[in-house]
C-alpha positions as CSV (number, residue, x, y, z in Angstrom):
1,M,135.7,85.6,119.9
2,Q,135.8,88.6,118.0
3,Q,133.9,91.4,120.6
4,F,132.0,94.5,118.7
5,D,129.6,97.1,119.8
6,L,127.0,96.5,116.9
7,I,126.8,93.6,114.5
8,V,124.7,93.8,111.5
9,I,123.7,90.3,108.7
10,G,123.2,92.0,106.2
11,S,124.3,94.8,103.3
12,G,121.3,96.1,101.7
13,P,120.8,99.3,102.3
14,G,119.2,99.3,105.5
15,G,122.2,97.2,106.5
16,Y,124.9,99.7,104.7
17,R,123.4,102.4,106.7
18,A,122.8,101.0,109.9
19,A,127.0,99.8,110.1
20,V,127.8,103.1,108.7
21,L,125.6,105.6,111.1
22,A,126.5,103.8,113.8
23,N,130.0,103.6,112.7
24,L,130.1,107.3,112.9
25,R,128.7,107.4,116.2
26,G,131.4,106.1,117.7
27,L,130.3,102.0,117.4
28,S,132.6,99.4,116.3
29,V,130.6,97.7,113.7
30,A,131.0,94.3,112.0
31,I,128.9,94.0,109.1
32,I,128.5,90.5,107.3
33,E,126.8,89.8,104.0
34,Q,126.6,86.0,102.4
35,A,126.3,86.9,98.6
36,D,126.9,90.8,96.8
37,W,128.0,93.6,98.8
38,G,124.8,95.6,98.9
39,G,122.4,93.4,99.1
40,C,119.5,93.4,96.6
41,C,118.7,96.8,95.9
42,L,121.8,97.4,94.4
43,N,122.9,94.1,92.5
44,R,119.7,92.5,91.4
45,G,116.4,95.3,92.5
46,C,116.5,99.0,92.8
47,V,119.8,100.4,91.1
48,P,120.0,98.5,88.1
49,K,115.9,98.6,87.8
50,K,116.2,102.3,87.7
51,D,119.2,102.0,85.1
52,W,117.3,100.3,83.2
53,H,114.1,102.5,83.6
54,H,116.0,105.7,82.7
55,T,116.9,103.7,79.3
56,A,113.3,102.6,78.6
57,Q,112.0,106.1,79.0
58,L,114.2,107.9,76.7
59,V,113.1,104.8,74.4
60,A,109.7,106.2,74.8
61,A,110.3,110.0,74.3
62,S,111.9,109.2,71.0
63,K,108.4,108.1,69.4
64,N,107.3,112.5,70.1
65,F,110.9,113.6,68.7
66,A,109.6,114.8,65.6
67,R,107.0,117.4,67.3
68,R,110.5,119.3,68.8
69,G,111.7,119.4,65.4
70,I,114.4,116.5,66.0
71,S,114.6,113.2,63.3
72,G,114.2,109.6,64.4
73,T,113.3,107.4,66.5
74,L,115.5,105.6,69.2
75,S,115.7,101.4,70.0
76,A,117.4,99.3,72.3
77,E,118.4,96.4,73.1
78,L,118.5,94.3,76.4
79,D,121.7,92.5,76.2
80,G,123.4,96.3,76.1
81,A,121.0,97.6,78.5
82,W,122.0,94.6,80.9
83,Q,125.7,95.4,80.7
84,H,125.7,98.9,81.3
85,Q,123.5,98.1,84.5
86,K,126.2,95.9,85.6
87,K,129.2,99.0,85.6
88,V,126.7,100.8,87.3
89,V,126.4,98.5,90.2
90,E,129.8,97.3,90.1
91,T,130.6,101.2,90.3
92,V,128.5,101.9,93.5
93,R,129.3,98.9,95.1
94,D,132.7,100.0,94.6
95,S,132.5,102.8,96.3
96,Y,130.0,101.0,99.0
97,T,133.0,98.6,100.0
98,D,135.6,101.0,99.7
99,Y,133.4,103.7,102.0
100,M,133.7,101.0,104.6
101,K,137.2,100.2,104.4
102,R,138.2,103.8,105.2
103,L,135.7,104.2,107.9
104,G,137.3,101.2,110.0
105,I,134.1,98.8,109.5
106,S,135.0,95.0,109.8
107,A,133.2,93.6,107.0
108,F,133.0,90.0,106.9
109,N,131.8,87.3,103.3
110,G,129.9,84.5,104.8
111,T,126.3,82.6,106.1
112,A,125.4,83.8,109.1
113,H,123.2,82.3,111.9
114,F,122.8,82.7,115.2
115,V,124.5,81.2,118.3
116,D,122.9,83.1,121.1
117,A,121.0,85.8,121.3
118,H,124.4,87.9,121.6
119,T,127.1,85.8,119.0
120,V,126.7,85.4,115.6
121,A,128.8,82.6,114.0
122,V,130.1,83.5,110.2
123,G,132.0,80.1,108.7
124,E,134.5,79.8,111.7
125,A,134.7,83.3,112.7
126,R,132.6,83.6,116.1
127,L,131.3,86.5,116.1
128,N,129.9,88.7,119.6
129,A,127.7,92.1,120.1
130,K,125.9,94.1,122.6
131,H,123.3,94.7,120.0
132,I,122.4,93.1,117.1
133,I,120.6,94.4,113.4
134,I,119.3,91.8,111.8
135,A,119.2,93.2,107.9
136,T,119.0,90.2,105.6
137,G,116.1,91.2,103.3
138,S,114.0,89.4,101.6
139,S,113.9,86.4,98.1
140,P,111.6,86.5,95.4
141,L,108.0,84.5,96.1
142,V,107.9,81.8,93.5
143,P,104.8,79.7,92.7
144,D,104.0,76.6,93.1
145,A,102.8,76.7,89.3
146,Y,106.4,77.8,87.9
147,P,109.0,75.7,88.0
148,L,112.8,77.9,88.1
149,T,114.5,77.4,85.2
150,P,117.6,78.7,83.8
151,G,117.0,80.7,80.9
152,R,113.3,79.9,80.5
153,V,111.9,80.8,84.0
154,L,113.6,83.3,85.8
155,T,112.8,85.2,89.3
156,T,113.9,89.4,89.4
157,D,116.7,88.0,90.9
158,D,117.8,85.7,88.3
159,L,117.3,87.9,85.6
160,F,120.1,90.4,86.8
161,N,122.4,88.1,88.0
162,H,123.1,86.8,84.2
163,T,122.6,87.8,81.0
164,P,119.0,88.0,79.6
165,P,118.2,84.7,77.9
166,A,117.7,84.6,74.4
167,G,114.4,85.2,72.5
168,K,112.1,88.1,71.9
169,R,108.7,86.8,73.9
170,V,108.9,87.5,77.1
171,A,105.6,86.1,80.0
172,L,105.3,88.7,82.3
173,V,103.3,87.2,85.9
174,G,102.1,90.1,88.6
175,S,100.6,93.0,88.7
176,G,102.4,94.5,91.7
177,V,105.1,97.0,91.8
178,I,107.7,94.7,90.1
179,G,105.3,93.7,87.6
180,T,103.9,97.5,86.0
181,E,107.5,98.5,86.2
182,F,108.7,95.6,84.2
183,A,106.4,95.6,81.9
184,F,107.4,99.1,80.7
185,I,110.5,98.0,81.2
186,L,110.9,95.2,79.5
187,S,108.3,96.3,76.1
188,Q,110.8,99.2,75.4
189,L,114.2,97.3,75.2
190,G,113.0,94.7,72.8
191,R,111.0,92.7,74.1
192,E,106.8,91.7,73.3
193,V,105.7,90.8,76.4
194,L,102.9,89.2,77.7
195,W,101.1,90.6,80.7
196,I,99.6,87.7,82.6
197,A,98.1,89.0,86.1
198,N,94.7,88.3,88.7
199,S,94.0,91.9,89.0
200,K,94.7,95.4,87.7
201,P,98.0,96.9,87.8
202,L,98.3,98.4,91.5
203,A,94.9,97.9,92.4
204,N,96.1,96.6,95.9
205,S,98.2,99.5,96.0
206,A,97.7,103.0,98.0
207,Y,97.5,104.9,94.7
208,S,94.1,107.2,94.7
209,Q,91.9,105.6,91.1
210,P,93.0,109.3,89.2
211,A,96.1,107.8,89.8
212,L,96.1,104.9,88.5
213,K,93.9,106.2,85.2
214,I,97.1,108.4,84.6
215,L,99.0,104.9,84.7
216,Y,96.4,102.9,82.8
217,E,96.8,105.7,79.9
218,A,100.4,106.0,79.8
219,L,101.2,102.2,79.7
220,A,98.2,102.2,76.6
221,R,99.9,104.5,74.5
222,Q,102.5,102.3,74.5
223,D,100.5,99.2,73.5
224,I,101.1,97.4,77.2
225,R,98.1,95.8,77.9
226,V,97.8,93.3,81.6
227,R,95.4,90.0,80.9
228,T,93.8,90.2,84.0
229,G,92.4,87.4,85.8
230,C,94.9,85.0,83.8
231,R,96.8,83.1,86.3
232,A,98.5,79.9,85.0
233,Q,96.7,76.5,85.5
234,C,99.7,74.2,83.6
235,V,103.5,75.6,83.2
236,E,105.6,73.7,80.6
237,V,109.4,74.2,80.3
238,L,110.2,72.7,76.2
239,P,113.3,73.1,74.5
240,D,112.6,76.0,73.0
241,G,110.1,77.7,75.6
242,V,108.0,77.6,77.8
243,R,103.9,76.3,77.4
244,L,101.5,78.5,80.0
245,T,97.9,77.1,79.9
246,L,95.5,79.7,81.3
247,G,93.2,80.3,83.6
248,D,90.9,81.4,80.9
249,G,91.4,78.5,78.8
250,S,94.2,79.8,76.1
251,V,97.2,78.9,75.9
252,E,100.6,80.8,75.1
253,T,104.0,79.9,74.6
254,V,106.9,82.4,74.9
255,D,110.4,82.9,75.4
256,W,111.1,82.8,78.4
257,V,109.0,83.9,81.7
258,L,109.8,86.7,84.6
259,L,108.3,86.2,87.9
260,G,106.9,89.5,89.2
261,T,104.7,88.0,92.0
262,G,106.4,89.5,95.0
263,R,109.3,88.6,98.2
264,R,109.0,86.9,101.4
265,P,111.3,87.5,104.3
266,H,114.5,86.2,104.2
267,T,115.5,84.4,107.2
268,D,116.6,80.3,106.3
269,N,119.5,79.9,107.8
270,L,119.3,81.8,110.1
271,A,118.8,80.1,113.0
272,A,116.6,83.2,114.7
273,D,115.8,80.6,117.5
274,A,118.9,80.0,118.8
275,A,118.6,83.8,120.1
276,G,115.4,84.1,121.1
277,V,114.4,85.9,118.0
278,A,110.6,85.4,117.5
279,L,108.8,85.0,113.3
280,D,105.8,85.9,112.5
281,A,103.4,83.1,110.4
282,K,104.6,84.6,107.9
283,G,108.2,84.0,108.7
284,F,108.6,88.1,109.3
285,V,110.7,89.1,112.1
286,K,108.3,90.7,114.9
287,V,109.2,93.9,115.5
288,N,108.3,97.0,118.2
289,A,107.5,100.7,116.9
290,Y,111.1,100.6,117.8
291,L,112.6,97.8,115.5
292,Q,113.5,95.5,118.7
293,T,112.5,91.6,118.0
294,S,111.2,89.7,120.6
295,V,114.6,90.0,122.2
296,P,115.6,93.8,122.8
297,H,119.4,94.1,122.4
298,I,118.3,92.8,118.8
299,Y,116.8,94.8,116.0
300,A,115.3,94.4,112.4
301,I,115.1,96.4,109.8
302,G,114.0,96.2,105.9
303,D,112.0,93.7,104.1
304,V,112.9,90.6,106.6
305,A,110.8,92.8,109.3
306,N,108.0,95.1,107.1
307,P,105.9,94.2,104.2
308,R,106.2,97.3,102.8
309,M,109.5,96.1,101.5
310,T,111.0,99.4,99.9
311,A,115.0,100.7,100.1
312,N,113.1,103.9,101.2
313,Q,111.7,101.9,104.2
314,A,115.0,100.0,104.9
315,L,116.8,103.2,104.4
316,A,114.6,104.7,107.4
317,D,115.0,101.8,109.4
318,A,118.1,101.8,110.0
319,A,117.7,105.9,111.2
320,V,115.4,104.2,113.7
321,A,117.2,100.9,114.9
322,V,120.7,103.4,115.7
323,A,119.1,105.9,117.2
324,N,117.3,103.2,119.9
325,I,120.7,101.4,120.1
326,L,122.3,105.1,121.3
327,S,119.9,106.2,122.9
328,P,116.8,103.2,124.0
329,D,113.5,104.0,122.9
330,S,114.1,107.7,121.6
331,R,112.7,106.7,118.2
332,K,109.4,105.5,116.5
333,Q,108.8,104.2,112.7
334,D,106.8,106.3,111.1
335,V,105.7,104.4,108.1
336,G,103.9,106.7,106.7
337,A,106.8,109.3,106.2
338,V,108.3,107.6,104.1
339,P,107.8,107.6,100.6
340,E,106.7,105.0,97.8
341,L,107.7,105.1,94.5
342,V,106.6,103.5,91.6
343,Y,108.6,103.8,88.3
344,S,107.1,102.9,84.9
345,A,105.1,104.3,82.1
346,V,104.6,107.0,84.5
347,E,106.2,107.7,87.7
348,L,104.1,107.9,90.7
349,G,105.1,108.8,94.3
350,R,103.1,108.8,97.4
351,I,103.0,109.7,101.5
352,G,101.4,109.0,104.2
353,M,97.3,108.5,104.3
354,N,94.8,108.5,101.1
355,E,91.2,109.7,101.5
356,D,90.0,106.8,103.1
357,D,93.5,106.1,105.2
358,A,91.9,109.6,106.8
359,E,88.1,108.4,106.7
360,D,89.1,104.9,108.9
361,A,91.3,107.7,111.3
362,E,87.4,110.1,111.6
363,L,89.5,112.8,110.2
364,E,88.3,114.9,107.4
365,P,90.3,115.0,104.5
366,A,90.4,118.0,102.4
367,V,92.0,117.4,98.9
368,G,94.4,120.1,96.7
369,F,95.0,119.7,93.5
370,A,97.1,120.3,90.5
371,A,97.7,119.5,87.8
372,F,100.8,119.2,85.0
373,E,98.3,120.0,82.0
374,T,99.7,123.7,81.9
375,N,102.8,123.9,83.6
376,P,105.4,125.6,81.3
377,R,108.1,123.1,82.7
378,A,105.9,120.0,81.6
379,L,105.0,121.7,78.4
380,G,108.4,122.1,77.4
381,Q,109.0,118.5,78.2
382,D,106.2,117.0,76.1
383,D,104.9,115.6,78.8
384,T,101.9,116.9,80.7
385,D,100.7,114.0,82.5
386,G,100.4,114.0,86.1
387,F,99.8,116.2,88.9
388,V,100.2,116.7,92.7
389,R,97.4,116.2,95.0
390,L,97.7,117.2,98.5
391,I,95.5,115.6,101.7
392,A,95.4,118.1,104.7
393,D,92.7,117.4,107.7
394,M,90.1,120.2,107.2
395,D,89.5,121.1,110.7
396,S,93.4,121.4,111.8
397,G,94.5,122.0,108.1
398,A,98.0,119.8,108.7
399,L,99.0,117.3,106.1
400,L,98.1,114.2,105.8
401,G,99.5,112.6,102.9
402,A,100.0,114.0,99.3
403,E,100.7,111.9,96.0
404,V,102.5,113.3,93.2
405,V,101.9,111.5,89.4
406,G,104.0,112.8,86.6
407,A,107.7,112.6,85.6
408,E,109.8,113.6,88.2
409,A,108.0,112.2,90.9
410,G,110.2,110.2,92.8
411,E,112.4,113.4,93.4
412,M,109.1,115.8,94.1
413,I,107.8,113.7,96.4
414,H,111.4,114.4,98.8
415,A,110.3,118.1,98.5
416,I,107.6,117.3,100.5
417,A,108.5,114.5,102.9
418,Q,110.7,117.4,104.0
419,Q,108.6,119.4,105.6
420,F,105.5,116.0,106.2
421,G,105.0,115.9,109.6
422,H,105.3,119.3,110.5
423,D,102.3,120.9,111.9
424,D,103.1,123.7,109.2
425,A,103.7,121.8,106.3
426,L,101.0,123.3,104.2
427,A,101.9,126.4,105.2
428,R,106.1,126.0,104.8
429,F,105.0,125.3,100.8
430,A,102.8,128.1,100.4
431,G,105.5,130.0,101.8
432,M,108.2,128.4,99.8
433,F,110.1,130.8,97.1
434,Y,110.2,128.2,93.5
435,N,112.4,128.7,90.6
436,H,110.4,128.4,87.5
437,P,110.0,127.3,85.8
438,A,109.2,124.5,87.5
439,R,107.2,121.4,88.4
440,T,107.7,121.5,92.0
441,E,105.6,125.4,91.6
442,E,102.2,123.0,91.0
443,I,102.9,121.8,95.4
444,Q,102.2,125.9,95.7
445,N,99.9,125.9,93.7
446,A,98.0,122.6,94.8
447,T,98.5,124.3,98.5
448,E,96.6,127.2,97.9
449,T,94.0,125.2,95.8
450,L,93.7,123.4,98.9
451,A,93.3,126.0,101.2
452,A,91.0,128.6,98.8
453,K,88.7,125.4,98.5
454,W,88.6,124.3,102.3
455,G,88.4,127.4,103.8
456,L,92.2,127.0,105.5
457,A,93.5,130.4,104.6
458,Q,94.8,130.9,108.5
459,Q,96.2,128.1,109.0
460,V,97.9,128.3,105.3
461,F,98.7,131.9,104.8
462,G,98.5,132.7,108.4
463,A,95.5,135.6,107.7
């Protein structure tokens, strides 16, 4: 029996970060991974997908090269993009595992399951620890109508695990974040996309209608459109393709199908009940505000415990769990303080509340807005879509939430996140010094607009 201060089950972004943070604070740590080190995000999710997104952006931007005095356009092929992301993933994975080795974190390959509340089995090995973190992530949710078939009906995990199937025409299923991102990516990487979904892209998200309008317009400019209300009634795998009979009575034949239909928490074979760890009706591990499970010394983080299912949330959860292991009940999870991003035909980022959330909390929201349409940096990039929106409490001037739409939104939202949660966040935005020309200047402009429009000059400018 090997003894540790902490066992981490799963090496995705949350598990890896938890192991590193705990080790740096002096705990002896074991980490267990049943598949590829780095988990879904590194190997089959956000890292390779963002690699493809960058390629897709280059192709899309090339359509406007002529007005910059650049001749010609670009085209991309999915096979080449797949090889590129594979090299990126391997480089990052090697860096991950090398760092863990240098820190002295004990790494175990294999499927883990609980023996009891302090003991985890990995193959023949038995590991015992004072604390355990469950970070087993999620796996693709596959609708009943779709028979998973190599090369024909794939999940996004399958797409990154194996070289892309032959054939140009792809049916993409789902209008959430995964579907919305892949609709843009695949269309720019040499595939003809038949996008089918029950609802409009991101219709169930917290993004504002102005944000969604810009997204829809950006997709339309790339000739990307979704057929809504088209649940598949019958899916037939043929020797040379897939035939889909849709709810509107139409029949479509494609070369292969990609499912972007969400994910489910992964607790298969974990034997959580052996440790007394409770799951909810959807299979998520139940946790409290400190990310403790029903067994106080066992924590759960990331996709397996959080329906938001983002790497950003898993990373944040890791810091919360480790803080509470070191100092019990010292830090609560704050879901609203973690940025959410979408990388599609336009980037969308948000944090905190939207107007509906504020009103539900019986607050009166004030909104500050600044568009990129006259921003010198955006004009110089030929990319003026989007805006910065800040939402504040009318009475106190406290920042409640924010939204950034447009190029570099994924980076800009972090400038806002750094101040989010401070009572004087808006005053900090107004008092900061900015590079010029820069898109981030619109954070300051949105702040000043908000202060002037809603009579918050005292709270923002101190006068």
